[in-house]
C-alpha positions as CSV (number, residue, x, y, z in Angstrom):
1,M,89.0,245.7,-95.0
2,K,90.9,248.7,-94.8
3,Y,93.6,247.3,-97.1
4,R,93.3,246.1,-101.0
5,L,96.9,246.6,-101.8
6,I,99.3,245.1,-99.2
7,A,103.5,245.3,-100.4
8,F,106.0,243.4,-98.2
9,D,109.5,243.8,-98.0
10,F,111.5,240.6,-98.5
11,D,114.2,240.2,-96.1
12,G,113.3,239.8,-91.9
13,T,109.8,240.2,-93.3
14,L,108.8,237.1,-95.3
15,A,112.2,235.7,-95.4
16,D,114.1,234.8,-92.2
17,S,117.4,235.9,-93.5
18,F,119.3,237.5,-90.5
19,P,121.1,234.7,-89.3
20,F,122.5,234.2,-93.4
21,F,123.5,237.9,-93.5
22,I,125.1,237.8,-90.0
23,D,127.4,234.7,-91.9
24,V,128.5,236.3,-94.6
25,F,129.2,239.6,-93.8
26,G,132.6,239.5,-92.5
27,S,133.4,237.5,-96.0
28,L,131.9,240.5,-97.3
29,A,134.0,242.9,-95.0
30,D,137.1,241.4,-96.3
31,A,136.3,241.3,-100.1
32,H,135.0,245.0,-100.1
33,G,137.2,247.0,-97.3
34,F,134.8,247.8,-94.6
35,S,134.7,246.6,-91.0
36,R,133.8,243.4,-89.8
37,I,130.7,243.8,-86.7
38,D,131.5,242.4,-83.3
39,H,128.8,240.0,-82.5
40,A,128.8,241.5,-79.0
41,D,127.5,244.7,-80.7
42,I,124.7,242.9,-83.2
43,E,121.7,244.0,-80.8
44,R,122.8,247.4,-80.5
45,L,123.2,247.7,-84.2
46,R,119.7,246.8,-84.7
47,G,118.5,249.6,-83.8
48,Y,120.9,251.4,-86.4
49,D,119.0,253.1,-89.8
50,A,120.6,251.9,-92.9
51,R,122.7,255.1,-92.8
52,A,124.7,255.0,-89.2
53,L,125.1,251.2,-89.4
54,M,127.0,251.9,-92.8
55,R,129.0,254.3,-91.2
56,H,130.0,252.4,-88.3
57,V,131.4,249.6,-90.8
58,G,133.0,252.5,-92.9
59,L,131.2,251.4,-96.0
60,P,130.5,254.4,-98.1
61,L,127.6,254.8,-100.3
62,W,128.8,254.4,-103.5
63,K,130.2,251.1,-102.9
64,F,127.1,250.0,-101.9
65,P,125.6,248.5,-105.2
66,Q,128.5,246.1,-105.1
67,V,128.8,244.9,-101.9
68,G,124.4,244.1,-102.4
69,A,125.2,242.6,-105.8
70,H,127.9,240.4,-103.6
71,F,125.6,239.6,-100.8
72,K,122.2,238.7,-103.4
73,R,125.1,236.5,-105.8
74,L,125.6,234.5,-101.8
75,M,122.5,234.2,-101.3
76,A,121.7,233.1,-104.7
77,A,124.5,230.1,-104.7
78,D,123.3,229.0,-100.9
79,I,119.6,229.5,-101.4
80,G,118.3,226.4,-99.6
81,R,119.5,228.4,-96.3
82,I,116.8,231.1,-96.5
83,P,113.4,229.9,-95.5
84,L,110.0,232.1,-95.1
85,F,109.1,233.1,-91.1
86,D,106.7,230.4,-89.7
87,G,103.3,231.4,-90.8
88,I,104.1,233.3,-93.9
89,A,103.2,230.9,-96.5
90,P,99.7,230.3,-95.0
91,A,99.1,233.8,-94.2
92,L,99.9,235.2,-97.7
93,Q,97.7,232.3,-98.5
94,Q,94.8,233.3,-96.6
95,L,95.4,237.2,-97.4
96,S,95.1,236.3,-101.3
97,A,91.9,234.5,-100.8
98,A,90.4,237.4,-99.1
99,G,90.9,239.3,-101.9
100,I,93.6,241.1,-101.5
101,E,96.6,242.6,-103.9
102,L,99.9,241.3,-102.9
103,A,103.2,243.2,-104.2
104,V,106.7,242.2,-103.0
105,V,108.9,245.5,-102.6
106,S,112.5,244.1,-101.7
107,S,116.3,245.6,-102.5
108,N,116.7,241.2,-103.2
109,S,116.9,240.0,-106.5
110,A,113.5,238.6,-107.9
111,D,115.3,235.4,-108.6
112,N,116.2,235.2,-104.5
113,V,112.4,236.0,-103.6
114,R,110.8,234.0,-106.2
115,A,113.2,230.5,-105.5
116,V,112.6,231.4,-101.5
117,L,108.5,231.8,-101.8
118,G,108.2,228.9,-104.1
119,E,104.8,228.1,-105.1
120,D,103.5,230.7,-103.0
121,A,105.0,233.1,-105.6
122,A,102.1,232.7,-107.7
123,L,100.1,234.6,-105.1
124,I,102.3,237.7,-105.8
125,T,101.2,240.1,-108.3
126,H,104.1,242.7,-108.6
127,F,107.5,242.1,-108.4
128,E,109.5,245.5,-107.6
129,C,112.9,243.7,-106.9
130,G,116.6,244.6,-107.0
131,V,115.6,248.4,-105.9
132,D,118.9,250.5,-104.8
133,L,119.1,250.8,-100.9
134,F,117.3,254.3,-101.0
135,G,115.2,253.6,-103.8
136,K,111.8,252.0,-102.3
137,R,109.7,255.7,-102.3
138,H,109.8,255.6,-106.0
139,K,108.5,251.6,-106.4
140,L,106.1,252.4,-103.8
141,Q,104.9,255.6,-105.8
142,Q,104.9,253.4,-108.8
143,L,103.7,250.5,-107.3
144,L,100.4,252.6,-106.3
145,K,99.9,254.5,-109.6
146,R,99.5,251.2,-111.3
147,S,97.0,249.8,-108.8
148,A,94.7,252.9,-109.5
149,L,93.4,252.7,-105.7
150,P,93.5,255.5,-102.7
151,Q,96.6,255.8,-101.0
152,Q,95.1,254.8,-97.7
153,A,93.8,251.2,-99.3
154,M,97.9,250.6,-99.5
155,L,99.9,249.2,-97.1
156,Y,103.7,248.7,-97.1
157,I,104.9,245.9,-94.6
158,G,108.6,246.2,-93.5
159,D,111.2,245.2,-90.6
160,E,113.7,248.2,-91.2
161,L,113.7,252.1,-90.4
162,R,114.6,252.7,-94.5
163,D,110.9,251.1,-95.0
164,H,109.2,253.1,-93.0
165,E,110.7,256.3,-94.5
166,A,110.1,254.9,-98.0
167,A,106.4,254.5,-97.1
168,R,106.3,257.9,-95.3
169,A,107.9,259.8,-97.8
170,S,105.4,257.8,-100.4
171,R,102.3,258.8,-98.3
172,I,101.8,255.2,-97.5
173,A,100.4,253.2,-94.1
174,F,103.4,251.5,-93.0
175,G,103.1,248.3,-91.2
176,A,106.3,247.1,-88.5
177,V,106.8,243.7,-88.0
178,A,108.5,242.4,-84.4
179,W,110.9,239.7,-85.9
180,G,113.0,241.1,-88.8
181,Y,116.6,243.0,-89.2
182,S,115.8,246.4,-87.1
183,R,114.7,246.2,-83.5
184,F,110.8,246.2,-82.8
185,D,111.1,248.8,-80.2
186,V,113.1,250.9,-82.3
187,L,110.1,250.8,-85.3
188,Q,107.3,251.1,-83.1
189,A,108.9,254.4,-81.5
190,Q,108.1,255.9,-85.5
191,A,104.5,255.1,-84.9
192,P,103.3,253.1,-88.1
193,E,100.0,252.7,-88.4
194,E,100.1,249.0,-88.6
195,C,102.6,247.0,-85.7
196,F,102.2,243.1,-85.8
197,N,104.2,241.2,-82.6
198,S,103.9,237.9,-84.5
199,V,103.5,236.4,-87.8
200,G,99.9,235.1,-87.0
201,E,98.9,238.5,-86.6
202,L,99.1,239.2,-90.2
203,V,95.8,237.9,-90.5
204,T,93.8,238.4,-87.5
205,R,95.1,242.1,-87.7
206,L,94.4,242.4,-91.6
207,L,91.4,240.4,-91.9
């Protein structure tokens, strides 16, 4: 196998939380004083990176921790609305059974991640959760160091441009998924090492 350690982003990669994100965005915007999103613009905005999206809605970086914490509280209160994508649970089970070490590196809280994963949380060896918006690089580097594996043995799989940026900065291979927050064509344009058009390809390509 090419990769012995696979780290996953959570929202938009393992968990189908984008509909929930869109549903609560307006209330977050009103509570924290930034602009709502016009639903007609959603597909275009999915091509933006996090910084560009924040500029578009007038959300300053210093305010993001408050907004992120609020979003996580809203999710925790309605966690039953957040499913894993179809096929994710068996994919994790097959990867783990094949001897691949699994991790989650996410801005979401560990409690939310574990709640959505359910029994399959036991398959995850490392939880690096509650990461700052642009803090994934440091967590990926820490994870690689603890694993004592060479860089080429690790893959980070995610759905956003900031996931790709963190992997690149850490010199770790990146796998882009087609079903998340960012548009797949935008991710593909970054020339990731792996591209997954469907959840099923997580197993067929990695094993």
